[in-house]
Each structure stands twice: as structure tokens, then as C-alpha cells.
TORKOL-4160 file (C-alpha; in steps of 0.2 Angstrom, whole numbers, padded with zeros to 4 digits, m for minus):
398
<pt num="1" X="m0068" Y="m0026" Z="m0138"/>
<pt num="2" X="m0064" Y="m0018" Z="m0155"/>
<pt num="3" X="m0051" Y="m0026" Z="m0167"/>
<pt num="4" X="m0041" Y="m0010" Z="m0166"/>
<pt num="5" X="m0037" Y="m0013" Z="m0148"/>
<pt num="6" X="m0029" Y="m0031" Z="m0146"/>
<pt num="7" X="m0030" Y="m0041" Z="m0130"/>
<pt num="8" X="m0018" Y="m0035" Z="m0117"/>
<pt num="9" X="m0003" Y="m0047" Z="m0116"/>
<pt num="10" X="0005" Y="m0040" Z="m0100"/>
<pt num="11" X="0000" Y="m0028" Z="m0086"/>
<pt num="12" X="0007" Y="m0011" Z="m0090"/>
<pt num="13" X="0018" Y="m0003" Z="m0076"/>
<pt num="14" X="0028" Y="0012" Z="m0086"/>
<pt num="15" X="0019" Y="0028" Z="m0082"/>
<pt num="16" X="0019" Y="0043" Z="m0095"/>
<pt num="17" X="0016" Y="0055" Z="m0081"/>
<pt num="18" X="0023" Y="0054" Z="m0063"/>
<pt num="19" X="0006" Y="0055" Z="m0054"/>
<pt num="20" X="m0005" Y="0046" Z="m0066"/>
<pt num="21" X="m0008" Y="0027" Z="m0070"/>
<pt num="22" X="m0001" Y="0021" Z="m0087"/>
<pt num="23" X="m0011" Y="0028" Z="m0101"/>
<pt num="24" X="m0014" Y="0010" Z="m0107"/>
<pt num="25" X="m0025" Y="0007" Z="m0091"/>
<pt num="26" X="m0035" Y="0022" Z="m0094"/>
<pt num="27" X="m0038" Y="0019" Z="m0112"/>
<pt num="28" X="m0044" Y="0001" Z="m0108"/>
<pt num="29" X="m0056" Y="0007" Z="m0094"/>
<pt num="30" X="m0064" Y="0019" Z="m0107"/>
<pt num="31" X="m0066" Y="0004" Z="m0119"/>
<pt num="32" X="m0072" Y="m0010" Z="m0107"/>
<pt num="33" X="m0069" Y="m0009" Z="m0088"/>
<pt num="34" X="m0067" Y="m0028" Z="m0087"/>
<pt num="35" X="m0058" Y="m0036" Z="m0101"/>
<pt num="36" X="m0047" Y="m0051" Z="m0106"/>
<pt num="37" X="m0029" Y="m0051" Z="m0102"/>
<pt num="38" X="m0015" Y="m0064" Z="m0105"/>
<pt num="39" X="m0005" Y="m0067" Z="m0089"/>
<pt num="40" X="0014" Y="m0070" Z="m0087"/>
<pt num="41" X="0011" Y="m0089" Z="m0085"/>
<pt num="42" X="0000" Y="m0090" Z="m0101"/>
<pt num="43" X="m0016" Y="m0090" Z="m0092"/>
<pt num="44" X="m0031" Y="m0081" Z="m0101"/>
<pt num="45" X="m0038" Y="m0070" Z="m0087"/>
<pt num="46" X="m0045" Y="m0053" Z="m0084"/>
<pt num="47" X="m0041" Y="m0035" Z="m0081"/>
<pt num="48" X="m0053" Y="m0025" Z="m0071"/>
<pt num="49" X="m0050" Y="m0005" Z="m0072"/>
<pt num="50" X="m0068" Y="0001" Z="m0068"/>
<pt num="51" X="m0073" Y="0006" Z="m0051"/>
<pt num="52" X="m0090" Y="m0003" Z="m0050"/>
<pt num="53" X="m0082" Y="m0019" Z="m0056"/>
<pt num="54" X="m0066" Y="m0018" Z="m0045"/>
<pt num="55" X="m0077" Y="m0015" Z="m0029"/>
<pt num="56" X="m0089" Y="m0029" Z="m0034"/>
<pt num="57" X="m0074" Y="m0042" Z="m0036"/>
<pt num="58" X="m0067" Y="m0036" Z="m0019"/>
<pt num="59" X="m0083" Y="m0038" Z="m0010"/>
<pt num="60" X="m0087" Y="m0055" Z="m0017"/>
<pt num="61" X="m0083" Y="m0071" Z="m0007"/>
<pt num="62" X="m0083" Y="m0081" Z="m0023"/>
<pt num="63" X="m0066" Y="m0073" Z="m0027"/>
<pt num="64" X="m0051" Y="m0081" Z="m0018"/>
<pt num="65" X="m0035" Y="m0072" Z="m0012"/>
<pt num="66" X="m0026" Y="m0089" Z="m0011"/>
<pt num="67" X="m0009" Y="m0089" Z="m0020"/>
<pt num="68" X="m0010" Y="m0107" Z="m0026"/>
<pt num="69" X="m0026" Y="m0103" Z="m0036"/>
<pt num="70" X="m0019" Y="m0087" Z="m0044"/>
<pt num="71" X="m0010" Y="m0083" Z="m0059"/>
<pt num="72" X="0004" Y="m0071" Z="m0060"/>
<pt num="73" X="0000" Y="m0055" Z="m0071"/>
<pt num="74" X="0019" Y="m0052" Z="m0073"/>
<pt num="75" X="0031" Y="m0066" Z="m0080"/>
<pt num="76" X="0044" Y="m0062" Z="m0067"/>
<pt num="77" X="0032" Y="m0067" Z="m0053"/>
<pt num="78" X="0026" Y="m0084" Z="m0060"/>
<pt num="79" X="0038" Y="m0094" Z="m0049"/>
<pt num="80" X="0035" Y="m0084" Z="m0033"/>
<pt num="81" X="0016" Y="m0087" Z="m0035"/>
<pt num="82" X="0020" Y="m0106" Z="m0034"/>
<pt num="83" X="0029" Y="m0105" Z="m0017"/>
<pt num="84" X="0022" Y="m0110" Z="0000"/>
<pt num="85" X="0013" Y="m0096" Z="0010"/>
<pt num="86" X="0022" Y="m0091" Z="0026"/>
<pt num="87" X="0011" Y="m0097" Z="0041"/>
<pt num="88" X="0001" Y="m0082" Z="0048"/>
<pt num="89" X="0002" Y="m0071" Z="0032"/>
<pt num="90" X="m0017" Y="m0069" Z="0031"/>
<pt num="91" X="m0017" Y="m0057" Z="0017"/>
<pt num="92" X="m0017" Y="m0071" Z="0005"/>
<pt num="93" X="m0030" Y="m0082" Z="0014"/>
<pt num="94" X="m0048" Y="m0085" Z="0013"/>
<pt num="95" X="m0060" Y="m0088" Z="0027"/>
<pt num="96" X="m0060" Y="m0096" Z="0039"/>
<pt num="97" X="m0040" Y="m0095" Z="0041"/>
<pt num="98" X="m0041" Y="m0077" Z="0036"/>
<pt num="99" X="m0055" Y="m0073" Z="0049"/>
<pt num="100" X="m0045" Y="m0082" Z="0063"/>
<pt num="101" X="m0029" Y="m0072" Z="0061"/>
<pt num="102" X="m0038" Y="m0056" Z="0058"/>
<pt num="103" X="m0049" Y="m0057" Z="0073"/>
<pt num="104" X="m0034" Y="m0058" Z="0084"/>
<pt num="105" X="m0028" Y="m0041" Z="0078"/>
<pt num="106" X="m0044" Y="m0031" Z="0075"/>
<pt num="107" X="m0044" Y="m0023" Z="0092"/>
<pt num="108" X="m0026" Y="m0016" Z="0090"/>
<pt num="109" X="m0032" Y="m0005" Z="0075"/>
<pt num="110" X="m0049" Y="0003" Z="0080"/>
<pt num="111" X="m0053" Y="0021" Z="0078"/>
<pt num="112" X="m0053" Y="0022" Z="0097"/>
<pt num="113" X="m0036" Y="0015" Z="0098"/>
<pt num="114" X="m0029" Y="0026" Z="0084"/>
<pt num="115" X="m0035" Y="0041" Z="0095"/>
<pt num="116" X="m0025" Y="0035" Z="0109"/>
<pt num="117" X="m0010" Y="0034" Z="0098"/>
<pt num="118" X="m0012" Y="0052" Z="0091"/>
<pt num="119" X="m0001" Y="0061" Z="0105"/>
<pt num="120" X="0013" Y="0049" Z="0102"/>
<pt num="121" X="0012" Y="0051" Z="0083"/>
<pt num="122" X="0012" Y="0070" Z="0085"/>
<pt num="123" X="0028" Y="0068" Z="0096"/>
<pt num="124" X="0037" Y="0057" Z="0083"/>
<pt num="125" X="0032" Y="0070" Z="0069"/>
<pt num="126" X="0038" Y="0084" Z="0079"/>
<pt num="127" X="0055" Y="0075" Z="0083"/>
<pt num="128" X="0058" Y="0072" Z="0065"/>
<pt num="129" X="0054" Y="0090" Z="0060"/>
<pt num="130" X="0066" Y="0096" Z="0073"/>
<pt num="131" X="0080" Y="0084" Z="0066"/>
<pt num="132" X="0077" Y="0091" Z="0049"/>
<pt num="133" X="0078" Y="0109" Z="0055"/>
<pt num="134" X="0094" Y="0105" Z="0064"/>
<pt num="135" X="0102" Y="0096" Z="0050"/>
<pt num="136" X="0097" Y="0111" Z="0038"/>
<pt num="137" X="0093" Y="0111" Z="0019"/>
<pt num="138" X="0094" Y="0103" Z="0007"/>
<pt num="139" X="0086" Y="0086" Z="0014"/>
<pt num="140" X="0080" Y="0070" Z="0007"/>
<pt num="141" X="0062" Y="0071" Z="0013"/>
<pt num="142" X="0061" Y="0052" Z="0012"/>
<pt num="143" X="0075" Y="0047" Z="0023"/>
<pt num="144" X="0072" Y="0062" Z="0035"/>
<pt num="145" X="0053" Y="0062" Z="0037"/>
<pt num="146" X="0043" Y="0051" Z="0026"/>
<pt num="147" X="0051" Y="0034" Z="0030"/>
<pt num="148" X="0056" Y="0036" Z="0049"/>
<pt num="149" X="0038" Y="0042" Z="0055"/>
<pt num="150" X="0028" Y="0026" Z="0050"/>
<pt num="151" X="0043" Y="0015" Z="0054"/>
<pt num="152" X="0045" Y="0022" Z="0072"/>
<pt num="153" X="0026" Y="0020" Z="0074"/>
<pt num="154" X="0024" Y="0002" Z="0068"/>
<pt num="155" X="0041" Y="m0003" Z="0077"/>
<pt num="156" X="0033" Y="0004" Z="0094"/>
<pt num="157" X="0017" Y="m0005" Z="0091"/>
<pt num="158" X="0024" Y="m0022" Z="0086"/>
<pt num="159" X="0039" Y="m0022" Z="0098"/>
<pt num="160" X="0052" Y="m0021" Z="0085"/>
<pt num="161" X="0068" Y="m0012" Z="0089"/>
<pt num="162" X="0069" Y="0004" Z="0078"/>
<pt num="163" X="0088" Y="0001" Z="0078"/>
<pt num="164" X="0086" Y="m0013" Z="0067"/>
<pt num="165" X="0077" Y="m0003" Z="0053"/>
<pt num="166" X="0090" Y="m0005" Z="0040"/>
<pt num="167" X="0087" Y="m0023" Z="0040"/>
<pt num="168" X="0068" Y="m0023" Z="0038"/>
<pt num="169" X="0068" Y="m0009" Z="0027"/>
<pt num="170" X="0080" Y="m0017" Z="0015"/>
<pt num="171" X="0072" Y="m0034" Z="0015"/>
<pt num="172" X="0055" Y="m0026" Z="0013"/>
<pt num="173" X="0061" Y="m0016" Z="m0003"/>
<pt num="174" X="0067" Y="m0032" Z="m0010"/>
<pt num="175" X="0051" Y="m0041" Z="m0007"/>
<pt num="176" X="0041" Y="m0027" Z="m0015"/>
<pt num="177" X="0053" Y="m0025" Z="m0030"/>
<pt num="178" X="0045" Y="m0031" Z="m0046"/>
<pt num="179" X="0061" Y="m0034" Z="m0055"/>
<pt num="180" X="0069" Y="m0045" Z="m0041"/>
<pt num="181" X="0072" Y="m0063" Z="m0044"/>
<pt num="182" X="0062" Y="m0076" Z="m0035"/>
<pt num="183" X="0078" Y="m0081" Z="m0026"/>
<pt num="184" X="0081" Y="m0064" Z="m0021"/>
<pt num="185" X="0063" Y="m0061" Z="m0014"/>
<pt num="186" X="0063" Y="m0078" Z="m0006"/>
<pt num="187" X="0080" Y="m0075" Z="0003"/>
<pt num="188" X="0074" Y="m0057" Z="0009"/>
<pt num="189" X="0057" Y="m0065" Z="0015"/>
<pt num="190" X="0066" Y="m0079" Z="0024"/>
<pt num="191" X="0078" Y="m0067" Z="0032"/>
<pt num="192" X="0065" Y="m0056" Z="0039"/>
<pt num="193" X="0055" Y="m0071" Z="0045"/>
<pt num="194" X="0070" Y="m0078" Z="0054"/>
<pt num="195" X="0073" Y="m0061" Z="0062"/>
<pt num="196" X="0055" Y="m0059" Z="0068"/>
<pt num="197" X="0055" Y="m0077" Z="0073"/>
<pt num="198" X="0070" Y="m0074" Z="0085"/>
<pt num="199" X="0061" Y="m0058" Z="0091"/>
<pt num="200" X="0045" Y="m0068" Z="0095"/>
<pt num="201" X="0055" Y="m0081" Z="0104"/>
<pt num="202" X="0063" Y="m0068" Z="0115"/>
<pt num="203" X="0046" Y="m0061" Z="0119"/>
<pt num="204" X="0039" Y="m0077" Z="0125"/>
<pt num="205" X="0053" Y="m0077" Z="0138"/>
<pt num="206" X="0052" Y="m0058" Z="0142"/>
<pt num="207" X="0036" Y="m0050" Z="0136"/>
<pt num="208" X="0033" Y="m0032" Z="0134"/>
<pt num="209" X="0018" Y="m0020" Z="0131"/>
<pt num="210" X="0017" Y="m0022" Z="0112"/>
<pt num="211" X="0007" Y="m0032" Z="0099"/>
<pt num="212" X="0020" Y="m0047" Z="0096"/>
<pt num="213" X="0021" Y="m0050" Z="0115"/>
<pt num="214" X="0002" Y="m0049" Z="0116"/>
<pt num="215" X="0000" Y="m0062" Z="0102"/>
<pt num="216" X="0012" Y="m0074" Z="0111"/>
<pt num="217" X="0002" Y="m0072" Z="0127"/>
<pt num="218" X="m0015" Y="m0077" Z="0118"/>
<pt num="219" X="m0009" Y="m0095" Z="0117"/>
<pt num="220" X="m0018" Y="m0097" Z="0101"/>
<pt num="221" X="m0003" Y="m0096" Z="0089"/>
<pt num="222" X="0014" Y="m0104" Z="0085"/>
<pt num="223" X="0030" Y="m0093" Z="0084"/>
<pt num="224" X="0030" Y="m0096" Z="0065"/>
<pt num="225" X="0012" Y="m0089" Z="0064"/>
<pt num="226" X="0016" Y="m0074" Z="0074"/>
<pt num="227" X="0032" Y="m0071" Z="0064"/>
<pt num="228" X="0021" Y="m0072" Z="0048"/>
<pt num="229" X="0008" Y="m0060" Z="0055"/>
<pt num="230" X="0023" Y="m0049" Z="0060"/>
<pt num="231" X="0030" Y="m0049" Z="0043"/>
<pt num="232" X="0014" Y="m0043" Z="0035"/>
<pt num="233" X="0011" Y="m0029" Z="0048"/>
<pt num="234" X="0029" Y="m0023" Z="0048"/>
<pt num="235" X="0030" Y="m0022" Z="0028"/>
<pt num="236" X="0012" Y="m0015" Z="0027"/>
<pt num="237" X="0014" Y="m0004" Z="0042"/>
<pt num="238" X="0029" Y="0006" Z="0036"/>
<pt num="239" X="0030" Y="0005" Z="0017"/>
<pt num="240" X="0013" Y="0011" Z="0012"/>
<pt num="241" X="0012" Y="0027" Z="0023"/>
<pt num="242" X="0030" Y="0031" Z="0019"/>
<pt num="243" X="0027" Y="0031" Z="0001"/>
<pt num="244" X="0011" Y="0041" Z="0003"/>
<pt num="245" X="0020" Y="0054" Z="0013"/>
<pt num="246" X="0034" Y="0055" Z="0000"/>
<pt num="247" X="0023" Y="0055" Z="m0016"/>
<pt num="248" X="0009" Y="0065" Z="m0007"/>
<pt num="249" X="0021" Y="0079" Z="m0003"/>
<pt num="250" X="0029" Y="0079" Z="m0020"/>
<pt num="251" X="0011" Y="0080" Z="m0028"/>
<pt num="252" X="0007" Y="0095" Z="m0017"/>
<pt num="253" X="0024" Y="0104" Z="m0020"/>
<pt num="254" X="0019" Y="0103" Z="m0039"/>
<pt num="255" X="0001" Y="0109" Z="m0035"/>
<pt num="256" X="0004" Y="0125" Z="m0024"/>
<pt num="257" X="m0015" Y="0129" Z="m0023"/>
<pt num="258" X="m0019" Y="0112" Z="m0016"/>
<pt num="259" X="m0004" Y="0113" Z="m0004"/>
<pt num="260" X="m0010" Y="0130" Z="0003"/>
<pt num="261" X="m0027" Y="0121" Z="0007"/>
<pt num="262" X="m0018" Y="0107" Z="0017"/>
<pt num="263" X="m0006" Y="0120" Z="0026"/>
<pt num="264" X="m0019" Y="0133" Z="0030"/>
<pt num="265" X="m0035" Y="0125" Z="0033"/>
<pt num="266" X="m0035" Y="0112" Z="0047"/>
<pt num="267" X="m0053" Y="0108" Z="0043"/>
<pt num="268" X="m0049" Y="0102" Z="0026"/>
<pt num="269" X="m0034" Y="0090" Z="0031"/>
<pt num="270" X="m0046" Y="0075" Z="0033"/>
<pt num="271" X="m0053" Y="0077" Z="0016"/>
<pt num="272" X="m0036" Y="0081" Z="0008"/>
<pt num="273" X="m0029" Y="0064" Z="0014"/>
<pt num="274" X="m0043" Y="0054" Z="0006"/>
<pt num="275" X="m0041" Y="0064" Z="m0010"/>
<pt num="276" X="m0022" Y="0061" Z="m0010"/>
<pt num="277" X="m0025" Y="0042" Z="m0007"/>
<pt num="278" X="m0038" Y="0041" Z="m0021"/>
<pt num="279" X="m0027" Y="0052" Z="m0033"/>
<pt num="280" X="m0011" Y="0043" Z="m0030"/>
<pt num="281" X="m0017" Y="0025" Z="m0028"/>
<pt num="282" X="0001" Y="0019" Z="m0023"/>
<pt num="283" X="m0003" Y="0000" Z="m0026"/>
<pt num="284" X="0006" Y="m0002" Z="m0043"/>
<pt num="285" X="m0002" Y="m0018" Z="m0048"/>
<pt num="286" X="m0017" Y="m0029" Z="m0041"/>
<pt num="287" X="m0024" Y="m0035" Z="m0030"/>
<pt num="288" X="m0027" Y="m0052" Z="m0040"/>
<pt num="289" X="m0042" Y="m0063" Z="m0036"/>
<pt num="290" X="m0047" Y="m0080" Z="m0044"/>
<pt num="291" X="m0066" Y="m0085" Z="m0046"/>
<pt num="292" X="m0070" Y="m0101" Z="m0036"/>
<pt num="293" X="m0086" Y="m0103" Z="m0047"/>
<pt num="294" X="m0094" Y="m0094" Z="m0062"/>
<pt num="295" X="m0097" Y="m0076" Z="m0057"/>
<pt num="296" X="m0105" Y="m0062" Z="m0067"/>
<pt num="297" X="m0097" Y="m0046" Z="m0065"/>
<pt num="298" X="m0106" Y="m0031" Z="m0074"/>
<pt num="299" X="m0113" Y="m0042" Z="m0087"/>
<pt num="300" X="m0097" Y="m0051" Z="m0090"/>
<pt num="301" X="m0095" Y="m0069" Z="m0085"/>
<pt num="302" X="m0079" Y="m0074" Z="m0076"/>
<pt num="303" X="m0077" Y="m0093" Z="m0076"/>
<pt num="304" X="m0072" Y="m0103" Z="m0061"/>
<pt num="305" X="m0053" Y="m0104" Z="m0060"/>
<pt num="306" X="m0050" Y="m0088" Z="m0070"/>
<pt num="307" X="m0039" Y="m0074" Z="m0061"/>
<pt num="308" X="m0044" Y="m0056" Z="m0062"/>
<pt num="309" X="m0031" Y="m0042" Z="m0059"/>
<pt num="310" X="m0037" Y="m0025" Z="m0053"/>
<pt num="311" X="m0030" Y="m0008" Z="m0056"/>
<pt num="312" X="m0034" Y="0002" Z="m0042"/>
<pt num="313" X="m0026" Y="0017" Z="m0049"/>
<pt num="314" X="m0037" Y="0016" Z="m0065"/>
<pt num="315" X="m0053" Y="0012" Z="m0054"/>
<pt num="316" X="m0050" Y="0027" Z="m0042"/>
<pt num="317" X="m0050" Y="0038" Z="m0058"/>
<pt num="318" X="m0065" Y="0031" Z="m0066"/>
<pt num="319" X="m0076" Y="0046" Z="m0071"/>
<pt num="320" X="m0092" Y="0036" Z="m0068"/>
<pt num="321" X="m0088" Y="0037" Z="m0049"/>
<pt num="322" X="m0076" Y="0052" Z="m0048"/>
<pt num="323" X="m0080" Y="0066" Z="m0060"/>
<pt num="324" X="m0064" Y="0075" Z="m0065"/>
<pt num="325" X="m0054" Y="0061" Z="m0057"/>
<pt num="326" X="m0038" Y="0065" Z="m0066"/>
<pt num="327" X="m0036" Y="0081" Z="m0057"/>
<pt num="328" X="m0030" Y="0083" Z="m0039"/>
<pt num="329" X="m0044" Y="0092" Z="m0029"/>
<pt num="330" X="m0041" Y="0091" Z="m0010"/>
<pt num="331" X="m0058" Y="0099" Z="m0008"/>
<pt num="332" X="m0068" Y="0085" Z="m0016"/>
<pt num="333" X="m0076" Y="0071" Z="m0007"/>
<pt num="334" X="m0066" Y="0056" Z="m0011"/>
<pt num="335" X="m0075" Y="0045" Z="0001"/>
<pt num="336" X="m0077" Y="0027" Z="m0006"/>
<pt num="337" X="m0060" Y="0026" Z="m0015"/>
<pt num="338" X="m0052" Y="0009" Z="m0016"/>
<pt num="339" X="m0034" Y="0013" Z="m0010"/>
<pt num="340" X="m0036" Y="0002" Z="0005"/>
<pt num="341" X="m0046" Y="m0011" Z="m0004"/>
<pt num="342" X="m0063" Y="m0016" Z="0000"/>
<pt num="343" X="m0072" Y="m0031" Z="0008"/>
<pt num="344" X="m0065" Y="m0043" Z="0020"/>
<pt num="345" X="m0047" Y="m0039" Z="0015"/>
<pt num="346" X="m0049" Y="m0020" Z="0016"/>
<pt num="347" X="m0033" Y="m0014" Z="0025"/>
<pt num="348" X="m0032" Y="m0018" Z="0043"/>
<pt num="349" X="m0021" Y="m0003" Z="0047"/>
<pt num="350" X="m0030" Y="0010" Z="0037"/>
<pt num="351" X="m0035" Y="0021" Z="0052"/>
<pt num="352" X="m0017" Y="0021" Z="0058"/>
<pt num="353" X="m0012" Y="0027" Z="0040"/>
<pt num="354" X="m0025" Y="0040" Z="0040"/>
<pt num="355" X="m0019" Y="0047" Z="0057"/>
<pt num="356" X="m0001" Y="0047" Z="0052"/>
<pt num="357" X="m0005" Y="0057" Z="0036"/>
<pt num="358" X="m0017" Y="0069" Z="0045"/>
<pt num="359" X="m0004" Y="0074" Z="0057"/>
<pt num="360" X="0012" Y="0073" Z="0046"/>
<pt num="361" X="0007" Y="0083" Z="0030"/>
<pt num="362" X="0001" Y="0099" Z="0039"/>
<pt num="363" X="0015" Y="0098" Z="0052"/>
<pt num="364" X="0028" Y="0098" Z="0038"/>
<pt num="365" X="0020" Y="0111" Z="0028"/>
<pt num="366" X="0018" Y="0123" Z="0043"/>
<pt num="367" X="0035" Y="0120" Z="0050"/>
<pt num="368" X="0043" Y="0124" Z="0033"/>
<pt num="369" X="0031" Y="0136" Z="0024"/>
<pt num="370" X="0045" Y="0139" Z="0010"/>
<pt num="371" X="0047" Y="0120" Z="0007"/>
<pt num="372" X="0051" Y="0117" Z="m0012"/>
<pt num="373" X="0059" Y="0104" Z="m0023"/>
<pt num="374" X="0078" Y="0105" Z="m0024"/>
<pt num="375" X="0078" Y="0098" Z="m0041"/>
<pt num="376" X="0067" Y="0100" Z="m0056"/>
<pt num="377" X="0052" Y="0088" Z="m0054"/>
<pt num="378" X="0057" Y="0077" Z="m0069"/>
<pt num="379" X="0073" Y="0073" Z="m0059"/>
<pt num="380" X="0065" Y="0066" Z="m0044"/>
<pt num="381" X="0069" Y="0047" Z="m0044"/>
<pt num="382" X="0053" Y="0036" Z="m0043"/>
<pt num="383" X="0050" Y="0019" Z="m0037"/>
<pt num="384" X="0044" Y="0013" Z="m0055"/>
<pt num="385" X="0047" Y="m0005" Z="m0052"/>
<pt num="386" X="0040" Y="m0007" Z="m0035"/>
<pt num="387" X="0024" Y="m0015" Z="m0030"/>
<pt num="388" X="0021" Y="0001" Z="m0020"/>
<pt num="389" X="0024" Y="0016" Z="m0030"/>
<pt num="390" X="0032" Y="0032" Z="m0023"/>
<pt num="391" X="0048" Y="0042" Z="m0023"/>
<pt num="392" X="0065" Y="0035" Z="m0020"/>
<pt num="393" X="0071" Y="0051" Z="m0014"/>
<pt num="394" X="0063" Y="0068" Z="m0013"/>
<pt num="395" X="0077" Y="0082" Z="m0012"/>
<pt num="396" X="0069" Y="0098" Z="m0004"/>
<pt num="397" X="0074" Y="0115" Z="0001"/>
<pt num="398" X="0065" Y="0128" Z="0013"/>
């Protein structure tokens, strides 16, 4: 590290341009893809911005996901890191606990299972488009389209009543708010866990054809564990895809040539979805891992007990892996991006998200070929303080 560039004292969140990661992260990647960073709790850890380094860390079992071993890159999240983990919330577990929980769900998210869901996702998408057409323009694409589609899908899969969406959507947004207090986040999490716990108890008495009922029937889990798994699946199952649909449509509306490819060429849609995932990289910060022993990454020694926070947004723009990565090009091969993670914690629902986006983007653009922003791009409100980046509202006309 040169003397001209001081050690990073906090993970940067502010973006100079809507669709790009913070310039500070891009500068740091060019200088050194793995370098020292001071954490919010005073820990001297690491920041990973390079593709190869980030992928290696995610794949290495010598790095832990357990929160009690991690340090917080943000001062406002220090106390939250010290709190107990809900039973069943396997995202922040290591093997064998992580393996045990994930194994019970793997069959629900296979490519074959997603193919079986495609007709229903088509129906849900067309229903939302019909409703938009009836209500007329202008419309908020988030409220009318981007949020309902993945919410309806994950509700049906889990067995969560869609009419309760205001509760779980509100609690989810608080949990992901990087500026919310520890008390606010804990209250929202506990509220959602209590709701899911009551739902699980009801399904033990009167099971349905859904995932939560299936988990109760397995006989391997307590109600608290199932509620914790449901918490993870419900939040991840609607928040990530909803923000990809909203932000991805915004990006396409500001790139008419790219939009035309997605709208007019069915054969290009699969590739376009991967490129949008790479280019937008909606996970605002992290993930974070902690070394269980001394590990060398790209010639740099990370000592046991040191945390490493990744910037997937910077890694997915690394010119060593994606030439011209700062440009949206839906015809490029974006395979290998890290937006779903990598290794044992790679997103369980990635195939579901892909199917939802492959169906929703072209359906929207073909139904409304004149789709356009109703406000100047700079007036679109962003989720600048959420762990999952996106648009708060997307006013559109057609």
C-alpha cells in the first residue's frame, strides 16, 4: 500500500453513480485486491475487492461464517454481531450444522424443480402485468411488479399467506436497513420469528403441500429451527429478486440498446440475466468471513482470527476477470460472477431467482414496449442504506 492511500477506516457505502460500486472500492481494487481495513469495532481486518481473492475466500473451508467469530465492518452493526443466532438460520453456520440444515432443503431448489414451477411463475407474472394495465400509468414498478412476483412465489413455496405480506415485507426491510438500531433490528427479527413460529405450529396440526409443512413432517427439526429456516428463506426469497427486478429494469431503461436485446431476442435472455446479476451486484456489503487458521490468499497472509469483508460489486467488475466490466453488455458471457456467492454458502435459491428474472424481464418489456421512466433518472429514490441495494420506487409510464 502506498503512503498516498491511507488504510481504509470504514467500508464505503456511498455511490457516486447509481449502478456502480463506490469509487473508493474501485480504487482500492486497482491498488491491491486484498488490503487492510479497520472495522467498526476497532478490529484490524481485511477488505477483498479482487475477483480471484474473493472467490478463493468463499471457497475455502478455513474461513468461517459464524457471527461470534466475525467483526463488524460497520460501527452500527457491532452489537448486532454479538447477539445470539436464531436456531435454523444456517446462512451464518459452518459445517456440520450448515450441512444438516441445507441438506433438508436442497431438493426444493433443483433445476428440475424450478422447471416445474415455471408455468406458475408465468401465470403470476402475467397476472401482475394485467393488473398494471388495468390500473394504468403512471405506476410504481416496485409496488406493482418487482415486489409482488417473488413475494407471491416464495409465499406459495413456503406456505406463508400472501395477505400477510405487509408484515414480512416491513420486518424484512428493517432487518436489512444498515442504519436501523440494534433494538429495531432485533424487534423486527423477533416479530417475524414469532409469526413464523405460530405458522409452523399451525402446520403441525394441519399440514399443507408446502415447504414449511414438509419440514415439520421430517421429524428432524424443532419449531424454532423451522421458523429460523423460514426467516432466512422468506427474506432472501423475495428481497433479492425484487430488487434485481426493480434495479435491473431501471438499468435497462437507461440503456435502450441493451433493453432492446432483452425484449426482442428470446435467445439472449438467459445471458442477459447473468450480466445484470454481475453488473448490478445488489449485495451492498459483504459477505464477511473469519480465518480459523493462518491462510495465504493471493500471496497475502491472513492470520487466524482476522475477518475479511468482501465487496462482490468490486469483484464482479474486476478487469482481470471481466474485461470492460464497468459497462453493461447483455451479450457478454458473465458466467462465473459472484452475485450468488461461491462455495458451500452459494445461494440455495439461485435457480429460482434466475427463472423469475428470465420470465419477468422480457414479459414486462414486451407487454409495455413503450415503457419509460416517469421522472428523470436522478430523481429515482435508491435503497442506499440497505444491505440489499435497489430502488425504493420506480415511477414508469408506457
